[in-house]
DSSP file (Angstrom, degrees, kcal/mol; ACC not computed):
  #  RESIDUE AA STRUCTURE BP1 BP2  ACC     N-H-->O    O-->H-N    N-H-->O    O-->H-N    TCO  KAPPA ALPHA  PHI   PSI    X-CA   Y-CA   Z-CA
    1    1 A M              0   0    0      0, 0.0     2,-0.4     0, 0.0     0, 0.0   0.000 360.0 360.0 360.0 129.3  -42.1 -189.5   47.1
    2    2 A T        -     0   0    0      2,-0.0     2,-0.4     0, 0.0     0, 0.0  -0.860 360.0-164.9-102.7 134.7  -45.3 -189.5   49.1
    3    3 A S        -     0   0    0     -2,-0.4     2,-0.5     2,-0.0     0, 0.0  -0.969   5.3-165.2-122.6 134.1  -48.6 -190.2   47.4
    4    4 A T        -     0   0    0     -2,-0.4     2,-0.5     2,-0.0    -2,-0.0  -0.977   9.2-153.9-117.5 128.9  -52.1 -189.5   48.7
    5    5 A K        -     0   0    0     -2,-0.5     2,-0.4     2,-0.0    -2,-0.0  -0.869  13.3-178.8-104.8 134.9  -55.1 -191.1   47.1
    6    6 A L        -     0   0    0     -2,-0.5     2,-0.5     2,-0.0    -2,-0.0  -0.996  11.5-160.6-134.7 126.8  -58.4 -189.4   47.3
    7    7 A I        -     0   0    0     -2,-0.4     2,-0.5     2,-0.0    -2,-0.0  -0.942  10.0-167.6-109.7 125.4  -61.6 -190.8   45.9
    8    8 A I        -     0   0    0     -2,-0.5     2,-0.5    13,-0.0    -2,-0.0  -0.945   4.3-159.3-115.2 129.7  -64.4 -188.2   45.4
    9    9 A T        +     0   0    0     -2,-0.5     2,-0.3     2,-0.0    -2,-0.0  -0.929  24.1 153.6-109.5 129.6  -68.0 -189.3   44.7
   10   10 A A        -     0   0    0     -2,-0.5     2,-1.2     8,-0.0     8,-0.1  -0.988  50.2-118.7-150.4 154.6  -70.3 -186.8   43.1
   11   11 A E    >   -     0   0    0     -2,-0.3     3,-2.3     1,-0.1     6,-0.4  -0.763  33.1-175.3 -92.9  87.9  -73.4 -186.8   40.9
   12   12 A V  T 3  S+     0   0    0     -2,-1.2    -1,-0.1     1,-0.3    41,-0.1   0.517  75.4  69.3 -73.0  -2.6  -71.8 -184.9   38.0
   13   13 A T  T 3  S+     0   0    0      1,-0.1    -1,-0.3    40,-0.1    -2,-0.0   0.591  92.5  70.7 -82.3 -10.0  -75.1 -184.7   36.2
   14   14 A Q  S X> S-     0   0    0     -3,-2.3     3,-1.4     1,-0.1     4,-0.6  -0.931  75.8-148.6-109.7 120.2  -76.3 -182.3   38.9
   15   15 A P  H >> S+     0   0    0      0, 0.0     3,-0.8     0, 0.0     4,-0.7   0.831  93.4  57.1 -56.7 -36.8  -74.7 -178.8   38.9
   16   16 A N  H 34 S+     0   0    0      1,-0.2    -4,-0.1     2,-0.2    -2,-0.0   0.646 105.6  50.5 -74.8 -13.0  -74.9 -178.3   42.7
   17   17 A T  H <4 S+     0   0    0     -3,-1.4    -1,-0.2    -6,-0.4    -5,-0.1   0.558 104.9  54.8 -99.6  -8.4  -72.9 -181.5   43.5
   18   18 A R  H X< S+     0   0    0     -3,-0.8     3,-1.7    -4,-0.6     4,-0.3   0.618  73.4 110.7-102.2 -12.6  -69.9 -180.9   41.3
   19   19 A Q  T 3< S+     0   0    0     -4,-0.7    38,-0.0     1,-0.3    -3,-0.0  -0.464  92.2   6.6 -65.9 125.7  -68.7 -177.5   42.4
   20   20 A G  T >  S+     0   0    0     -2,-0.3     3,-1.4    37,-0.1    -1,-0.3   0.393  88.3 121.0  87.5  -2.5  -65.4 -177.8   44.2
   21   21 A I  T <  S+     0   0    0     -3,-1.7    -2,-0.1     1,-0.3    37,-0.0   0.691  78.4  47.7 -69.7 -14.5  -64.9 -181.5   43.5
   22   22 A C  T >  S+     0   0    0     -4,-0.3     3,-1.5    35,-0.1    -1,-0.3   0.340  79.7 128.9-105.2   5.5  -61.6 -180.7   41.7
   23   23 A N  T <  S+     0   0    0     -3,-1.4     3,-0.1     1,-0.3    39,-0.1  -0.397  83.1   2.9 -62.3 135.4  -60.2 -178.4   44.4
   24   24 A N  T 3  S+     0   0    0      1,-0.2     2,-0.4    37,-0.2    -1,-0.3   0.782 100.8 132.2  59.1  30.7  -56.6 -179.4   45.4
   25   25 A V    <   -     0   0    0     -3,-1.5    -1,-0.2     1,-0.1     3,-0.1  -0.943  39.7-171.7-114.8 133.6  -56.6 -182.2   42.8
   26   26 A D  S    S+     0   0    0     -2,-0.4     2,-0.4     1,-0.2    -1,-0.1   0.792  73.9  25.5 -91.1 -32.9  -53.7 -182.7   40.4
   27   27 A F        -     0   0    0      2,-0.0     2,-0.5     0, 0.0    -1,-0.2  -0.979  60.9-158.3-135.2 144.9  -55.2 -185.4   38.2
   28   28 A V        -     0   0    0     -2,-0.4     2,-0.5    -3,-0.1    -6,-0.0  -0.991   6.3-172.1-123.1 126.5  -58.7 -186.4   37.2
   29   29 A I        -     0   0    0     -2,-0.5     2,-0.5     2,-0.0    -2,-0.0  -0.973  13.0-154.5-116.9 117.5  -59.5 -189.8   35.9
   30   30 A S        +     0   0    0     -2,-0.5    -2,-0.0     1,-0.1    21,-0.0  -0.793  25.7 170.3 -96.9 130.3  -63.1 -190.2   34.7
   31   31 A T        +     0   0    0     -2,-0.5     2,-0.2     2,-0.0    -1,-0.1  -0.003  34.6 142.3-116.3  23.6  -64.8 -193.6   34.7
   32   32 A L        +     0   0    0     14,-0.1     2,-0.3    15,-0.1    -2,-0.1  -0.474  17.1 124.6 -70.0 131.9  -68.1 -192.0   33.8
   33   33 A G        -     0   0    0     -2,-0.2     2,-0.5    17,-0.0    10,-0.0  -0.838  53.3-118.3 178.7 147.7  -70.2 -194.0   31.4
   34   34 A I        +     0   0    0     -2,-0.3     3,-0.1     1,-0.1     9,-0.0  -0.807  20.5 179.4 -99.7 134.0  -73.6 -195.5   31.3
   35   35 A T  S    S+     0   0    0     -2,-0.5     2,-0.3     1,-0.4    -1,-0.1   0.695  77.2   3.4-102.8 -27.4  -74.1 -199.3   31.0
   36   36 A R  S    S-     0   0    0      6,-0.0    -1,-0.4     2,-0.0     2,-0.3  -0.973  83.5-103.6-154.7 147.8  -77.8 -199.3   31.0
   37   37 A Q        +     0   0    0     -2,-0.3     2,-0.3    -3,-0.1     5,-0.1  -0.541  53.2 141.4 -77.9 133.1  -80.4 -196.5   31.2
   38   38 A R    >   +     0   0    0      3,-0.4     3,-2.4    -2,-0.3    -2,-0.0  -0.953  52.6  37.3-157.0 169.6  -82.1 -195.9   34.5
   39   39 A D  T 3  S-     0   0    0     -2,-0.3     3,-0.1     1,-0.3    -1,-0.0   0.759 123.6 -74.5  52.7  27.3  -83.3 -192.9   36.5
   40   40 A K  T 3  S+     0   0    0      1,-0.2     2,-0.3    -3,-0.0    -1,-0.3   0.620  96.1 140.9  63.1  14.6  -84.3 -191.3   33.2
   41   41 A L    <   -     0   0    0     -3,-2.4    -3,-0.4     4,-0.0    -1,-0.2  -0.702  36.1-156.0 -86.2 140.5  -80.6 -190.6   32.4
   42   42 A T     >  -     0   0    0     -2,-0.3     4,-1.9    -5,-0.1     5,-0.3  -0.590  33.1-102.7-107.7 172.0  -79.6 -191.1   28.8
   43   43 A Y  H  >>S+     0   0    0      1,-0.2     4,-1.3     2,-0.2     5,-1.2   0.878 125.1  55.0 -59.3 -37.7  -76.2 -191.8   27.2
   44   44 A Q  I  4>S+     0   0    0      1,-0.2     5,-2.8     3,-0.2     4,-0.4   0.900 107.3  50.0 -62.0 -41.5  -76.2 -188.1   26.2
   45   45 A N  I  4>S+     0   0    0      3,-0.2     5,-1.2     4,-0.2    -2,-0.2   0.884 127.5  20.3 -63.7 -40.2  -76.7 -187.1   29.9
   46   46 A V  I  <>S+     0   0    0     -4,-1.9     5,-1.0     3,-0.2     4,-0.2   0.925 124.9  43.1 -98.6 -61.9  -73.9 -189.3   31.2
   47   47 A D  I  <5S+     0   0    0     -4,-1.3    -3,-0.2    -5,-0.3    -2,-0.1   0.860 133.2  16.4 -61.4 -37.3  -71.4 -190.3   28.5
   48   48 A Y  I  ><S+     0   0    0     -5,-1.2     4,-2.3    -4,-0.4     5,-0.2   0.891 130.7  36.5 -98.0 -64.9  -71.2 -186.8   27.0
   49   49 A Q  I  ><S+     0   0    0     -5,-2.8     4,-2.8     1,-0.2    -3,-0.2   0.880 116.1  49.7 -66.6 -42.1  -72.6 -184.1   29.4
   50   50 A A  I  ><S+     0   0    0     -5,-1.2     4,-2.1    -4,-0.2    -1,-0.2   0.907 113.7  47.1 -64.7 -40.7  -71.4 -185.5   32.7
   51   51 A N  H  ><S+     0   0    0     -5,-1.0     4,-2.4     2,-0.2    -1,-0.2   0.895 112.7  49.9 -66.0 -39.0  -67.9 -185.9   31.4
   52   52 A L  H  X S+     0   0    0     -4,-2.3     4,-2.7     2,-0.2    -2,-0.2   0.904 109.1  52.2 -64.4 -41.1  -68.0 -182.4   29.9
   53   53 A N  H  X S+     0   0    0     -4,-2.8     4,-2.0     2,-0.2    -2,-0.2   0.916 110.8  47.7 -60.1 -43.8  -69.3 -181.1   33.3
   54   54 A L  H  X S+     0   0    0     -4,-2.1     4,-2.4     2,-0.2    -2,-0.2   0.917 111.5  50.4 -64.1 -43.8  -66.3 -182.7   35.1
   55   55 A L  H  X S+     0   0    0     -4,-2.4     4,-2.6     1,-0.2    -2,-0.2   0.922 110.5  49.3 -59.1 -45.6  -63.9 -181.4   32.5
   56   56 A R  H  X S+     0   0    0     -4,-2.7     4,-2.3     2,-0.2    -1,-0.2   0.872 110.3  50.5 -64.7 -36.9  -65.2 -177.9   32.9
   57   57 A E  H  X S+     0   0    0     -4,-2.0     4,-1.6     2,-0.2    -1,-0.2   0.910 110.8  49.3 -67.4 -41.2  -65.0 -178.1   36.7
   58   58 A A  H  X S+     0   0    0     -4,-2.4     4,-0.7     1,-0.2    -2,-0.2   0.918 112.9  47.2 -62.7 -42.8  -61.4 -179.2   36.4
   59   59 A E  H >< S+     0   0    0     -4,-2.6     3,-0.5     1,-0.2    -2,-0.2   0.882 106.6  59.1 -64.2 -38.2  -60.6 -176.4   34.1
   60   60 A R  H 3< S+     0   0    0     -4,-2.3    -1,-0.2     1,-0.2    -2,-0.2   0.881 112.0  38.1 -60.3 -39.9  -62.4 -173.9   36.3
   61   61 A V  H 3<        0   0    0     -4,-1.6    -1,-0.2    -5,-0.1    -2,-0.2   0.501 360.0 360.0 -92.8  -3.4  -60.1 -174.7   39.3
   62   62 A G    <<        0   0    0     -4,-0.7    -3,-0.2    -3,-0.5    -4,-0.1   0.469 360.0 360.0  82.2 360.0  -57.0 -175.0   37.1
């Protein structure tokens, strides 16, 4: 069995940077979470919305 590892970095709070990040990907592991607020991002922006954005992109590409 051959395994290829690919790490993709994206700003998933921004719509224009997340399109296509799940193309040709079999599994998505999210480590998204905020440890302290900065750049005016809130827990709602990151812990909830960014993970939801990633989930929706994964669903979009199947």
